[in-house]
Backbone as XML, in Angstrom:
<?xml version="1.0"?>
<chain id="A" units="angstrom">
  <residue number="1" name="ASN">
    <atom name="N" x="12.721" y="9.893" z="-7.036"/>
    <atom name="CA" x="13.631" y="8.836" z="-7.430"/>
    <atom name="C" x="15.052" y="9.118" z="-6.937"/>
  </residue>
  <residue number="2" name="TYR">
    <atom name="N" x="15.451" y="10.380" z="-6.961"/>
    <atom name="CA" x="16.774" y="10.785" z="-6.479"/>
    <atom name="C" x="16.976" y="10.336" z="-5.032"/>
  </residue>
  <residue number="3" name="TYR">
    <atom name="N" x="15.970" y="10.579" z="-4.204"/>
    <atom name="CA" x="16.089" y="10.254" z="-2.790"/>
    <atom name="C" x="16.132" y="8.753" z="-2.550"/>
  </residue>
  <residue number="4" name="LEU">
    <atom name="N" x="15.416" y="8.009" z="-3.359"/>
    <atom name="CA" x="15.462" y="6.549" z="-3.247"/>
    <atom name="C" x="16.847" y="6.033" z="-3.601"/>
  </residue>
  <residue number="5" name="LYS">
    <atom name="N" x="17.427" y="6.573" z="-4.664"/>
    <atom name="CA" x="18.776" y="6.155" z="-5.069"/>
    <atom name="C" x="19.806" y="6.494" z="-4.008"/>
  </residue>
  <residue number="6" name="LYS">
    <atom name="N" x="19.586" y="7.593" z="-3.296"/>
    <atom name="CA" x="20.518" y="8.030" z="-2.251"/>
    <atom name="C" x="20.236" y="7.342" z="-0.912"/>
  </residue>
  <residue number="7" name="LYS">
    <atom name="N" x="19.273" y="6.409" z="-0.917"/>
    <atom name="CA" x="18.919" y="5.617" z="0.270"/>
    <atom name="C" x="18.344" y="6.464" z="1.404"/>
  </residue>
  <residue number="8" name="PHE">
    <atom name="N" x="17.636" y="7.521" z="1.051"/>
    <atom name="CA" x="16.962" y="8.326" z="2.053"/>
    <atom name="C" x="15.795" y="7.529" z="2.622"/>
  </residue>
  <residue number="9" name="ILE">
    <atom name="N" x="15.430" y="7.832" z="3.842"/>
    <atom name="CA" x="14.238" y="7.238" z="4.441"/>
    <atom name="C" x="13.062" y="8.117" z="4.034"/>
  </residue>
  <residue number="10" name="ILE">
    <atom name="N" x="12.067" y="7.500" z="3.449"/>
    <atom name="CA" x="10.901" y="8.238" z="2.981"/>
    <atom name="C" x="9.683" y="7.718" z="3.728"/>
  </residue>
  <residue number="11" name="ILE">
    <atom name="N" x="8.969" y="8.629" z="4.351"/>
    <atom name="CA" x="7.777" y="8.262" z="5.114"/>
    <atom name="C" x="6.564" y="8.844" z="4.399"/>
  </residue>
  <residue number="12" name="CYS">
    <atom name="N" x="5.576" y="7.986" z="4.158"/>
    <atom name="CA" x="4.360" y="8.411" z="3.463"/>
    <atom name="C" x="3.149" y="8.109" z="4.328"/>
  </residue>
  <residue number="13" name="ASP">
    <atom name="N" x="2.141" y="8.915" z="4.170"/>
    <atom name="CA" x="0.878" y="8.717" z="4.863"/>
    <atom name="C" x="-0.158" y="8.318" z="3.813"/>
  </residue>
  <residue number="14" name="ARG">
    <atom name="N" x="-0.806" y="7.196" z="4.030"/>
    <atom name="CA" x="-1.846" y="6.726" z="3.113"/>
    <atom name="C" x="-1.358" y="6.696" z="1.677"/>
  </residue>
  <residue number="15" name="PHE">
    <atom name="N" x="-0.581" y="5.734" z="1.392"/>
    <atom name="CA" x="0.063" y="5.707" z="0.082"/>
    <atom name="C" x="-0.366" y="4.496" z="-0.708"/>
  </residue>
  <residue number="16" name="PHE">
    <atom name="N" x="0.363" y="3.463" z="-0.607"/>
    <atom name="CA" x="0.283" y="2.317" z="-1.498"/>
    <atom name="C" x="-1.006" y="1.510" z="-1.324"/>
  </residue>
  <residue number="17" name="TYR">
    <atom name="N" x="-1.251" y="1.052" z="-0.125"/>
    <atom name="CA" x="-2.384" y="0.152" z="0.108"/>
    <atom name="C" x="-3.714" y="0.896" z="0.183"/>
  </residue>
  <residue number="18" name="SER">
    <atom name="N" x="-3.664" y="2.186" z="0.465"/>
    <atom name="CA" x="-4.900" y="2.970" z="0.540"/>
    <atom name="C" x="-5.637" y="2.987" z="-0.790"/>
  </residue>
  <residue number="19" name="THR">
    <atom name="N" x="-4.890" y="3.055" z="-1.872"/>
    <atom name="CA" x="-5.516" y="3.052" z="-3.195"/>
    <atom name="C" x="-6.354" y="1.795" z="-3.373"/>
  </residue>
  <residue number="20" name="LEU">
    <atom name="N" x="-5.802" y="0.670" z="-2.997"/>
    <atom name="CA" x="-6.528" y="-0.595" z="-3.111"/>
    <atom name="C" x="-7.735" y="-0.617" z="-2.172"/>
  </residue>
  <residue number="21" name="ALA">
    <atom name="N" x="-7.542" y="-0.183" z="-0.937"/>
    <atom name="CA" x="-8.638" y="-0.212" z="0.039"/>
    <atom name="C" x="-9.803" y="0.676" z="-0.393"/>
  </residue>
  <residue number="22" name="TYR">
    <atom name="N" x="-9.494" y="1.885" z="-0.805"/>
    <atom name="CA" x="-10.561" y="2.816" z="-1.165"/>
    <atom name="C" x="-11.148" y="2.531" z="-2.541"/>
  </residue>
  <residue number="23" name="GLN">
    <atom name="N" x="-10.298" y="2.306" z="-3.532"/>
    <atom name="CA" x="-10.795" y="2.148" z="-4.896"/>
    <atom name="C" x="-11.417" y="0.771" z="-5.141"/>
  </residue>
  <residue number="24" name="HIS">
    <atom name="N" x="-10.823" y="-0.273" z="-4.578"/>
    <atom name="CA" x="-11.373" y="-1.614" z="-4.808"/>
    <atom name="C" x="-12.433" y="-1.972" z="-3.770"/>
  </residue>
  <residue number="25" name="TYR">
    <atom name="N" x="-12.052" y="-1.949" z="-2.500"/>
    <atom name="CA" x="-12.971" y="-2.441" z="-1.476"/>
    <atom name="C" x="-14.152" y="-1.511" z="-1.226"/>
  </residue>
  <residue number="26" name="LEU">
    <atom name="N" x="-13.959" y="-0.202" z="-1.394"/>
    <atom name="CA" x="-15.083" y="0.721" z="-1.216"/>
    <atom name="C" x="-15.815" y="0.976" z="-2.531"/>
  </residue>
  <residue number="27" name="GLU">
    <atom name="N" x="-15.078" y="1.315" z="-3.573"/>
    <atom name="CA" x="-15.697" y="1.733" z="-4.837"/>
    <atom name="C" x="-15.951" y="0.596" z="-5.819"/>
  </residue>
  <residue number="28" name="GLY">
    <atom name="N" x="-15.335" y="-0.573" z="-5.581"/>
    <atom name="CA" x="-15.581" y="-1.723" z="-6.446"/>
    <atom name="C" x="-14.769" y="-1.755" z="-7.729"/>
  </residue>
  <residue number="29" name="MET">
    <atom name="N" x="-13.748" y="-0.910" z="-7.814"/>
    <atom name="CA" x="-12.899" y="-0.905" z="-9.010"/>
    <atom name="C" x="-12.149" y="-2.234" z="-9.109"/>
  </residue>
  <residue number="30" name="ASN">
    <atom name="N" x="-11.893" y="-2.670" z="-10.309"/>
    <atom name="CA" x="-11.218" y="-3.938" z="-10.558"/>
    <atom name="C" x="-9.827" y="-3.965" z="-9.919"/>
  </residue>
  <residue number="31" name="LYS">
    <atom name="N" x="-9.590" y="-4.979" z="-9.100"/>
    <atom name="CA" x="-8.327" y="-5.097" z="-8.361"/>
    <atom name="C" x="-7.129" y="-5.246" z="-9.298"/>
  </residue>
  <residue number="32" name="LYS">
    <atom name="N" x="-7.298" y="-6.018" z="-10.350"/>
    <atom name="CA" x="-6.198" y="-6.234" z="-11.300"/>
    <atom name="C" x="-5.840" y="-4.927" z="-12.016"/>
  </residue>
  <residue number="33" name="PHE">
    <atom name="N" x="-6.851" y="-4.148" z="-12.351"/>
    <atom name="CA" x="-6.611" y="-2.851" z="-12.985"/>
    <atom name="C" x="-5.798" y="-1.945" z="-12.060"/>
  </residue>
  <residue number="34" name="ILE">
    <atom name="N" x="-6.197" y="-1.870" z="-10.795"/>
    <atom name="CA" x="-5.476" y="-1.049" z="-9.811"/>
    <atom name="C" x="-4.037" y="-1.521" z="-9.690"/>
  </residue>
  <residue number="35" name="SER">
    <atom name="N" x="-3.867" y="-2.823" z="-9.614"/>
    <atom name="CA" x="-2.525" y="-3.399" z="-9.492"/>
    <atom name="C" x="-1.658" y="-3.040" z="-10.696"/>
  </residue>
  <residue number="36" name="ASN">
    <atom name="N" x="-2.220" y="-3.135" z="-11.888"/>
    <atom name="CA" x="-1.472" y="-2.800" z="-13.109"/>
    <atom name="C" x="-1.078" y="-1.326" z="-13.151"/>
  </residue>
  <residue number="37" name="VAL">
    <atom name="N" x="-1.990" y="-0.458" z="-12.746"/>
    <atom name="CA" x="-1.685" y="0.976" z="-12.716"/>
    <atom name="C" x="-0.574" y="1.247" z="-11.707"/>
  </residue>
  <residue number="38" name="GLN">
    <atom name="N" x="-0.678" y="0.635" z="-10.525"/>
    <atom name="CA" x="0.355" y="0.837" z="-9.506"/>
    <atom name="C" x="1.713" y="0.324" z="-9.980"/>
  </residue>
  <residue number="39" name="LYS">
    <atom name="N" x="1.718" y="-0.799" z="-10.679"/>
    <atom name="CA" x="2.989" y="-1.338" z="-11.191"/>
    <atom name="C" x="3.638" y="-0.375" z="-12.175"/>
  </residue>
  <residue number="40" name="LYS">
    <atom name="N" x="2.821" y="0.255" z="-13.013"/>
    <atom name="CA" x="3.368" y="1.210" z="-13.987"/>
    <atom name="C" x="3.886" y="2.472" z="-13.297"/>
  </residue>
  <residue number="41" name="ILE">
    <atom name="N" x="3.126" y="2.977" z="-12.359"/>
    <atom name="CA" x="3.503" y="4.224" z="-11.689"/>
    <atom name="C" x="4.635" y="4.017" z="-10.691"/>
  </residue>
  <residue number="42" name="PHE">
    <atom name="N" x="4.540" y="2.946" z="-9.920"/>
    <atom name="CA" x="5.502" y="2.700" z="-8.844"/>
    <atom name="C" x="6.350" y="1.476" z="-9.143"/>
  </residue>
  <residue number="43" name="SER">
    <atom name="N" x="6.868" y="1.381" z="-10.335"/>
    <atom name="CA" x="7.544" y="0.166" z="-10.798"/>
    <atom name="C" x="8.553" y="-0.409" z="-9.803"/>
  </residue>
  <residue number="44" name="ARG">
    <atom name="N" x="9.376" y="0.423" z="-9.221"/>
    <atom name="CA" x="10.382" y="-0.099" z="-8.284"/>
    <atom name="C" x="10.174" y="0.407" z="-6.863"/>
  </residue>
  <residue number="45" name="ILE">
    <atom name="N" x="9.055" y="1.041" z="-6.634"/>
    <atom name="CA" x="8.788" y="1.604" z="-5.312"/>
    <atom name="C" x="7.737" y="0.752" z="-4.616"/>
  </residue>
  <residue number="46" name="HIS">
    <atom name="N" x="8.086" y="0.254" z="-3.477"/>
    <atom name="CA" x="7.151" y="-0.521" z="-2.669"/>
    <atom name="C" x="7.513" y="-0.285" z="-1.216"/>
  </residue>
  <residue number="47" name="PRO">
    <atom name="N" x="6.520" y="-0.056" z="-0.371"/>
    <atom name="CA" x="6.847" y="0.222" z="1.030"/>
    <atom name="C" x="7.562" y="-0.955" z="1.696"/>
  </residue>
  <residue number="48" name="ASP">
    <atom name="N" x="8.554" y="-0.638" z="2.522"/>
    <atom name="CA" x="9.240" y="-1.670" z="3.303"/>
    <atom name="C" x="8.391" y="-2.088" z="4.488"/>
  </residue>
  <residue number="49" name="ILE">
    <atom name="N" x="7.669" y="-1.135" z="5.038"/>
    <atom name="CA" x="6.810" y="-1.428" z="6.175"/>
    <atom name="C" x="5.636" y="-0.461" z="6.164"/>
  </residue>
  <residue number="50" name="THR">
    <atom name="N" x="4.493" y="-0.963" z="6.562"/>
    <atom name="CA" x="3.284" y="-0.152" z="6.675"/>
    <atom name="C" x="2.656" y="-0.449" z="8.022"/>
  </residue>
  <residue number="51" name="PHE">
    <atom name="N" x="2.244" y="0.606" z="8.707"/>
    <atom name="CA" x="1.558" y="0.448" z="9.984"/>
    <atom name="C" x="0.082" y="0.728" z="9.765"/>
  </residue>
  <residue number="52" name="LEU">
    <atom name="N" x="-0.728" y="-0.265" z="10.036"/>
    <atom name="CA" x="-2.174" y="-0.142" z="9.927"/>
    <atom name="C" x="-2.711" y="0.037" z="11.341"/>
  </residue>
  <residue number="53" name="ILE">
    <atom name="N" x="-3.110" y="1.250" z="11.661"/>
    <atom name="CA" x="-3.667" y="1.518" z="12.990"/>
    <atom name="C" x="-5.155" y="1.218" z="12.897"/>
  </residue>
  <residue number="54" name="ASP">
    <atom name="N" x="-5.541" y="0.094" z="13.471"/>
    <atom name="CA" x="-6.902" y="-0.424" z="13.342"/>
    <atom name="C" x="-7.780" y="0.102" z="14.472"/>
  </residue>
  <residue number="55" name="LEU">
    <atom name="N" x="-8.918" y="0.655" z="14.083"/>
    <atom name="CA" x="-9.849" y="1.229" z="15.046"/>
    <atom name="C" x="-11.264" y="1.051" z="14.520"/>
  </residue>
  <residue number="56" name="ASP">
    <atom name="N" x="-12.196" y="0.718" z="15.396"/>
    <atom name="CA" x="-13.580" y="0.544" z="14.966"/>
    <atom name="C" x="-14.256" y="1.908" z="14.770"/>
  </residue>
  <residue number="57" name="LYS">
    <atom name="N" x="-15.385" y="1.903" z="14.093"/>
    <atom name="CA" x="-16.098" y="3.137" z="13.721"/>
    <atom name="C" x="-16.525" y="3.931" z="14.951"/>
  </residue>
  <residue number="58" name="LYS">
    <atom name="N" x="-17.011" y="3.254" z="15.972"/>
    <atom name="CA" x="-17.512" y="3.944" z="17.168"/>
    <atom name="C" x="-16.401" y="4.772" z="17.818"/>
  </residue>
  <residue number="59" name="GLU">
    <atom name="N" x="-15.257" y="4.155" z="18.028"/>
    <atom name="CA" x="-14.131" y="4.854" z="18.659"/>
    <atom name="C" x="-13.584" y="5.930" z="17.723"/>
  </residue>
  <residue number="60" name="SER">
    <atom name="N" x="-13.548" y="5.635" z="16.445"/>
    <atom name="CA" x="-13.075" y="6.609" z="15.462"/>
    <atom name="C" x="-13.945" y="7.869" z="15.497"/>
  </residue>
  <residue number="61" name="LYS">
    <atom name="N" x="-15.239" y="7.672" z="15.515"/>
    <atom name="CA" x="-16.185" y="8.791" z="15.545"/>
    <atom name="C" x="-16.004" y="9.624" z="16.815"/>
  </residue>
  <residue number="62" name="LYS">
    <atom name="N" x="-15.782" y="8.940" z="17.926"/>
    <atom name="CA" x="-15.567" y="9.623" z="19.205"/>
    <atom name="C" x="-14.320" y="10.509" z="19.138"/>
  </residue>
  <residue number="63" name="ARG">
    <atom name="N" x="-13.258" y="9.983" z="18.566"/>
    <atom name="CA" x="-12.005" y="10.743" z="18.470"/>
    <atom name="C" x="-12.121" y="11.903" z="17.493"/>
  </residue>
  <residue number="64" name="ILE">
    <atom name="N" x="-12.816" y="11.677" z="16.397"/>
    <atom name="CA" x="-13.008" y="12.750" z="15.411"/>
    <atom name="C" x="-13.744" y="13.922" z="16.052"/>
  </residue>
  <residue number="65" name="SER">
    <atom name="N" x="-14.731" y="13.621" z="16.890"/>
    <atom name="CA" x="-15.518" y="14.688" z="17.525"/>
    <atom name="C" x="-14.672" y="15.524" z="18.492"/>
  </residue>
  <residue number="66" name="LYS">
    <atom name="N" x="-13.552" y="14.982" z="18.962"/>
    <atom name="CA" x="-12.677" y="15.708" z="19.899"/>
    <atom name="C" x="-11.649" y="16.590" z="19.188"/>
  </residue>
  <residue number="67" name="ARG">
    <atom name="N" x="-11.513" y="16.415" z="17.881"/>
    <atom name="CA" x="-10.530" y="17.203" z="17.135"/>
    <atom name="C" x="-11.019" y="18.632" z="16.942"/>
  </residue>
  <residue number="68" name="ASN">
    <atom name="N" x="-10.071" y="19.522" z="16.801"/>
    <atom name="CA" x="-10.411" y="20.926" z="16.549"/>
    <atom name="C" x="-10.280" y="21.280" z="15.075"/>
  </residue>
  <residue number="69" name="LYS">
    <atom name="N" x="-10.358" y="20.284" z="14.223"/>
    <atom name="CA" x="-10.233" y="20.502" z="12.785"/>
    <atom name="C" x="-11.590" y="20.287" z="12.130"/>
  </residue>
  <residue number="70" name="LYS">
    <atom name="N" x="-11.696" y="20.807" z="10.914"/>
    <atom name="CA" x="-12.880" y="20.509" z="10.113"/>
    <atom name="C" x="-12.851" y="19.031" z="9.751"/>
  </residue>
  <residue number="71" name="THR">
    <atom name="N" x="-14.025" y="18.456" z="9.605"/>
    <atom name="CA" x="-14.076" y="17.064" z="9.169"/>
    <atom name="C" x="-13.970" y="17.019" z="7.645"/>
  </residue>
  <residue number="72" name="ASN">
    <atom name="N" x="-13.489" y="15.886" z="7.150"/>
    <atom name="CA" x="-13.412" y="15.700" z="5.701"/>
    <atom name="C" x="-14.387" y="14.596" z="5.301"/>
  </residue>
  <residue number="73" name="ARG">
    <atom name="N" x="-14.434" y="14.294" z="4.036"/>
    <atom name="CA" x="-15.423" y="13.306" z="3.562"/>
    <atom name="C" x="-15.174" y="11.915" z="4.135"/>
  </residue>
  <residue number="74" name="PHE">
    <atom name="N" x="-13.929" y="11.596" z="4.469"/>
    <atom name="CA" x="-13.636" y="10.283" z="5.043"/>
    <atom name="C" x="-14.101" y="10.210" z="6.498"/>
  </residue>
  <residue number="75" name="ASP">
    <atom name="N" x="-14.057" y="11.346" z="7.185"/>
    <atom name="CA" x="-14.541" y="11.390" z="8.566"/>
    <atom name="C" x="-16.047" y="11.160" z="8.626"/>
  </residue>
  <residue number="76" name="LYS">
    <atom name="N" x="-16.730" y="11.464" z="7.535"/>
    <atom name="CA" x="-18.192" y="11.403" z="7.496"/>
    <atom name="C" x="-18.733" y="10.120" z="6.873"/>
  </residue>
  <residue number="77" name="LEU">
    <atom name="N" x="-17.880" y="9.141" z="6.643"/>
    <atom name="CA" x="-18.329" y="7.889" z="6.029"/>
    <atom name="C" x="-19.384" y="7.200" z="6.884"/>
  </residue>
  <residue number="78" name="SER">
    <atom name="N" x="-20.311" y="6.550" z="6.228"/>
    <atom name="CA" x="-21.296" y="5.743" z="6.955"/>
    <atom name="C" x="-20.573" y="4.566" z="7.605"/>
  </residue>
  <residue number="79" name="THR">
    <atom name="N" x="-21.204" y="3.970" z="8.588"/>
    <atom name="CA" x="-20.613" y="2.803" z="9.244"/>
    <atom name="C" x="-20.378" y="1.696" z="8.227"/>
  </residue>
  <residue number="80" name="HIS">
    <atom name="N" x="-21.306" y="1.523" z="7.301"/>
    <atom name="CA" x="-21.179" y="0.494" z="6.266"/>
    <atom name="C" x="-19.925" y="0.719" z="5.420"/>
  </residue>
  <residue number="81" name="ASP">
    <atom name="N" x="-19.751" y="1.947" z="4.929"/>
    <atom name="CA" x="-18.585" y="2.249" z="4.094"/>
    <atom name="C" x="-17.288" y="2.194" z="4.898"/>
  </residue>
  <residue number="82" name="PHE">
    <atom name="N" x="-17.337" y="2.687" z="6.121"/>
    <atom name="CA" x="-16.163" y="2.620" z="6.999"/>
    <atom name="C" x="-15.715" y="1.168" z="7.154"/>
  </residue>
  <residue number="83" name="ASN">
    <atom name="N" x="-16.680" y="0.286" z="7.408"/>
    <atom name="CA" x="-16.352" y="-1.132" z="7.603"/>
    <atom name="C" x="-15.853" y="-1.790" z="6.318"/>
  </residue>
  <residue number="84" name="LYS">
    <atom name="N" x="-16.364" y="-1.368" z="5.162"/>
    <atom name="CA" x="-15.850" y="-1.901" z="3.891"/>
    <atom name="C" x="-14.367" y="-1.559" z="3.740"/>
  </residue>
  <residue number="85" name="ILE">
    <atom name="N" x="-14.021" y="-0.322" z="4.045"/>
    <atom name="CA" x="-12.622" y="0.104" z="3.941"/>
    <atom name="C" x="-11.775" y="-0.598" z="4.994"/>
  </residue>
  <residue number="86" name="ARG">
    <atom name="N" x="-12.255" y="-0.620" z="6.222"/>
    <atom name="CA" x="-11.502" y="-1.271" z="7.308"/>
    <atom name="C" x="-11.259" y="-2.740" z="6.978"/>
  </residue>
  <residue number="87" name="ASN">
    <atom name="N" x="-12.304" y="-3.441" z="6.569"/>
    <atom name="CA" x="-12.153" y="-4.856" z="6.220"/>
    <atom name="C" x="-11.235" y="-5.035" z="5.018"/>
  </residue>
  <residue number="88" name="GLY">
    <atom name="N" x="-11.280" y="-4.086" z="4.092"/>
    <atom name="CA" x="-10.360" y="-4.120" z="2.954"/>
    <atom name="C" x="-8.916" y="-4.028" z="3.413"/>
  </residue>
  <residue number="89" name="PHE">
    <atom name="N" x="-8.637" y="-3.084" z="4.304"/>
    <atom name="CA" x="-7.278" y="-2.958" z="4.840"/>
    <atom name="C" x="-6.856" y="-4.235" z="5.575"/>
  </residue>
  <residue number="90" name="LEU">
    <atom name="N" x="-7.773" y="-4.822" z="6.329"/>
    <atom name="CA" x="-7.433" y="-6.052" z="7.060"/>
    <atom name="C" x="-7.155" y="-7.205" z="6.096"/>
  </residue>
  <residue number="91" name="LYS">
    <atom name="N" x="-7.914" y="-7.283" z="4.997"/>
    <atom name="CA" x="-7.641" y="-8.309" z="3.975"/>
    <atom name="C" x="-6.280" y="-8.072" z="3.329"/>
  </residue>
  <residue number="92" name="ILE">
    <atom name="N" x="-5.998" y="-6.820" z="3.011"/>
    <atom name="CA" x="-4.703" y="-6.470" z="2.415"/>
    <atom name="C" x="-3.571" y="-6.842" z="3.367"/>
  </residue>
  <residue number="93" name="SER">
    <atom name="N" x="-3.787" y="-6.620" z="4.658"/>
    <atom name="CA" x="-2.736" y="-6.928" z="5.644"/>
    <atom name="C" x="-2.437" y="-8.421" z="5.710"/>
  </residue>
  <residue number="94" name="LYS">
    <atom name="N" x="-3.416" y="-9.251" z="5.379"/>
    <atom name="CA" x="-3.173" y="-10.701" z="5.352"/>
    <atom name="C" x="-2.377" y="-11.095" z="4.109"/>
  </residue>
  <residue number="95" name="ILE">
    <atom name="N" x="-2.626" y="-10.411" z="3.006"/>
    <atom name="CA" x="-1.898" y="-10.690" z="1.764"/>
    <atom name="C" x="-0.437" y="-10.271" z="1.903"/>
  </residue>
  <residue number="96" name="TYR">
    <atom name="N" x="-0.218" y="-9.125" z="2.525"/>
    <atom name="CA" x="1.136" y="-8.566" z="2.677"/>
    <atom name="C" x="1.575" y="-8.619" z="4.138"/>
  </residue>
  <residue number="97" name="LYS">
    <atom name="N" x="1.374" y="-9.773" z="4.766"/>
    <atom name="CA" x="1.634" y="-9.876" z="6.211"/>
    <atom name="C" x="3.081" y="-9.597" z="6.600"/>
  </residue>
  <residue number="98" name="ASN">
    <atom name="N" x="4.020" y="-9.756" z="5.679"/>
    <atom name="CA" x="5.417" y="-9.442" z="5.992"/>
    <atom name="C" x="5.718" y="-7.954" z="5.861"/>
  </residue>
  <residue number="99" name="LYS">
    <atom name="N" x="4.807" y="-7.206" z="5.278"/>
    <atom name="CA" x="5.015" y="-5.772" z="5.044"/>
    <atom name="C" x="4.109" y="-4.883" z="5.892"/>
  </residue>
  <residue number="100" name="ILE">
    <atom name="N" x="3.018" y="-5.449" z="6.399"/>
    <atom name="CA" x="2.039" y="-4.646" z="7.140"/>
    <atom name="C" x="1.960" y="-5.121" z="8.581"/>
  </residue>
  <residue number="101" name="THR">
    <atom name="N" x="2.086" y="-4.172" z="9.488"/>
    <atom name="CA" x="1.950" y="-4.443" z="10.913"/>
    <atom name="C" x="0.660" y="-3.795" z="11.391"/>
  </residue>
  <residue number="102" name="ILE">
    <atom name="N" x="-0.216" y="-4.591" z="11.977"/>
    <atom name="CA" x="-1.468" y="-4.055" z="12.511"/>
    <atom name="C" x="-1.207" y="-3.563" z="13.928"/>
  </residue>
  <residue number="103" name="ILE">
    <atom name="N" x="-1.622" y="-2.327" z="14.184"/>
    <atom name="CA" x="-1.473" y="-1.702" z="15.492"/>
    <atom name="C" x="-2.871" y="-1.510" z="16.071"/>
  </residue>
  <residue number="104" name="ASN">
    <atom name="N" x="-3.055" y="-1.911" z="17.322"/>
    <atom name="CA" x="-4.339" y="-1.737" z="17.990"/>
    <atom name="C" x="-4.560" y="-0.247" z="18.262"/>
  </residue>
  <residue number="105" name="GLY">
    <atom name="N" x="-5.488" y="0.358" z="17.541"/>
    <atom name="CA" x="-5.762" y="1.780" z="17.657"/>
    <atom name="C" x="-6.445" y="2.185" z="18.942"/>
  </residue>
  <residue number="106" name="ARG">
    <atom name="N" x="-6.909" y="1.230" z="19.729"/>
    <atom name="CA" x="-7.539" y="1.553" z="21.013"/>
    <atom name="C" x="-6.502" y="1.819" z="22.106"/>
  </residue>
  <residue number="107" name="LYS">
    <atom name="N" x="-5.270" y="1.474" z="21.823"/>
    <atom name="CA" x="-4.215" y="1.728" z="22.814"/>
    <atom name="C" x="-3.946" y="3.228" z="22.889"/>
  </residue>
  <residue number="108" name="SER">
    <atom name="N" x="-3.230" y="3.624" z="23.926"/>
    <atom name="CA" x="-2.917" y="5.046" z="24.090"/>
    <atom name="C" x="-1.967" y="5.502" z="22.988"/>
  </residue>
  <residue number="109" name="LEU">
    <atom name="N" x="-1.965" y="6.792" z="22.739"/>
    <atom name="CA" x="-1.074" y="7.357" z="21.733"/>
    <atom name="C" x="0.376" y="7.005" z="22.053"/>
  </residue>
  <residue number="110" name="ASN">
    <atom name="N" x="0.731" y="7.067" z="23.315"/>
    <atom name="CA" x="2.093" y="6.733" z="23.743"/>
    <atom name="C" x="2.446" y="5.278" z="23.415"/>
  </residue>
  <residue number="111" name="GLU">
    <atom name="N" x="1.525" y="4.362" z="23.681"/>
    <atom name="CA" x="1.766" y="2.940" z="23.381"/>
    <atom name="C" x="1.890" y="2.709" z="21.870"/>
  </residue>
  <residue number="112" name="ILE">
    <atom name="N" x="1.044" y="3.375" z="21.108"/>
    <atom name="CA" x="1.091" y="3.245" z="19.649"/>
    <atom name="C" x="2.428" y="3.763" z="19.124"/>
  </residue>
  <residue number="113" name="GLN">
    <atom name="N" x="2.852" y="4.915" z="19.615"/>
    <atom name="CA" x="4.137" y="5.486" z="19.189"/>
    <atom name="C" x="5.295" y="4.562" z="19.536"/>
  </residue>
  <residue number="114" name="LYS">
    <atom name="N" x="5.280" y="4.008" z="20.745"/>
    <atom name="CA" x="6.357" y="3.093" z="21.163"/>
    <atom name="C" x="6.417" y="1.875" z="20.250"/>
  </residue>
  <residue number="115" name="ASN">
    <atom name="N" x="5.264" y="1.313" z="19.952"/>
    <atom name="CA" x="5.184" y="0.132" z="19.092"/>
    <atom name="C" x="5.733" y="0.434" z="17.695"/>
  </residue>
  <residue number="116" name="ILE">
    <atom name="N" x="5.319" y="1.555" z="17.128"/>
    <atom name="CA" x="5.795" y="1.939" z="15.794"/>
    <atom name="C" x="7.291" y="2.219" z="15.817"/>
  </residue>
  <residue number="117" name="ASN">
    <atom name="N" x="7.751" y="2.948" z="16.820"/>
    <atom name="CA" x="9.189" y="3.249" z="16.930"/>
    <atom name="C" x="10.015" y="1.975" z="17.038"/>
  </residue>
  <residue number="118" name="LYS">
    <atom name="N" x="9.560" y="1.046" z="17.860"/>
    <atom name="CA" x="10.288" y="-0.211" z="18.067"/>
    <atom name="C" x="10.424" y="-0.981" z="16.749"/>
  </residue>
  <residue number="119" name="LYS">
    <atom name="N" x="9.324" y="-1.112" z="16.031"/>
    <atom name="CA" x="9.347" y="-1.863" z="14.770"/>
    <atom name="C" x="10.153" y="-1.137" z="13.687"/>
  </residue>
  <residue number="120" name="THR">
    <atom name="N" x="10.087" y="0.177" z="13.689"/>
    <atom name="CA" x="10.856" y="0.955" z="12.709"/>
    <atom name="C" x="12.349" y="0.831" z="12.978"/>
  </residue>
  <residue number="121" name="LEU">
    <atom name="N" x="12.739" y="0.962" z="14.232"/>
    <atom name="CA" x="14.158" y="0.837" z="14.586"/>
    <atom name="C" x="14.680" y="-0.559" z="14.263"/>
  </residue>
  <residue number="122" name="LYS">
    <atom name="N" x="13.841" y="-1.566" z="14.476"/>
    <atom name="CA" x="14.241" y="-2.935" z="14.137"/>
    <atom name="C" x="14.470" y="-3.054" z="12.624"/>
  </residue>
  <residue number="123" name="LEU">
    <atom name="N" x="13.569" y="-2.491" z="11.839"/>
    <atom name="CA" x="13.709" y="-2.525" z="10.379"/>
    <atom name="C" x="15.000" y="-1.837" z="9.939"/>
  </residue>
  <residue number="124" name="LEU">
    <atom name="N" x="15.344" y="-0.750" z="10.609"/>
    <atom name="CA" x="16.538" y="0.020" z="10.259"/>
    <atom name="C" x="17.810" y="-0.522" z="10.909"/>
  </residue>
  <residue number="125" name="ASN">
    <atom name="N" x="17.653" y="-1.598" z="11.692"/>
    <atom name="CA" x="18.783" y="-2.176" z="12.438"/>
    <atom name="C" x="19.451" y="-1.152" z="13.347"/>
  </residue>
  <residue number="126" name="VAL">
    <atom name="N" x="18.636" y="-0.399" z="14.051"/>
    <atom name="CA" x="19.129" y="0.613" z="14.983"/>
    <atom name="C" x="18.725" y="0.201" z="16.396"/>
  </residue>
  <residue number="127" name="GLY">
    <atom name="N" x="19.639" y="0.360" z="17.325"/>
    <atom name="CA" x="19.324" y="0.101" z="18.726"/>
    <atom name="C" x="19.213" y="-1.358" z="19.101"/>
  </residue>
  <residue number="128" name="ASN">
    <atom name="N" x="19.775" y="-2.246" z="18.318"/>
    <atom name="CA" x="19.723" y="-3.683" z="18.640"/>
    <atom name="C" x="20.892" y="-4.082" z="19.495"/>
  </residue>
</chain>
């Protein structure tokens, strides 16, 4: 809360919308319940911008196999569950279209970084 009051820039990975995507769209938890819990916990905190890097299961699996890290339970999701989560995120992005930017995950890392940097700088009114 201190950092928010001081107007610090805070960057989070898988924060606000992930709870809805995983708990509601994958696990079937009541959406209203999730929303109420989030309102209590994050009463005045809401992301200004979220980047949804969209990628299909086939390409995701290919990239995971190239990593030198251990896989986690999300890396091992079935295609069915992966698509439930992906479609959940895409539905969420339509609800919060002014807050969520969909990025084509099939593009090169350099292109993805440029796109995110451009939109972030625009949000911060830097480099205009």
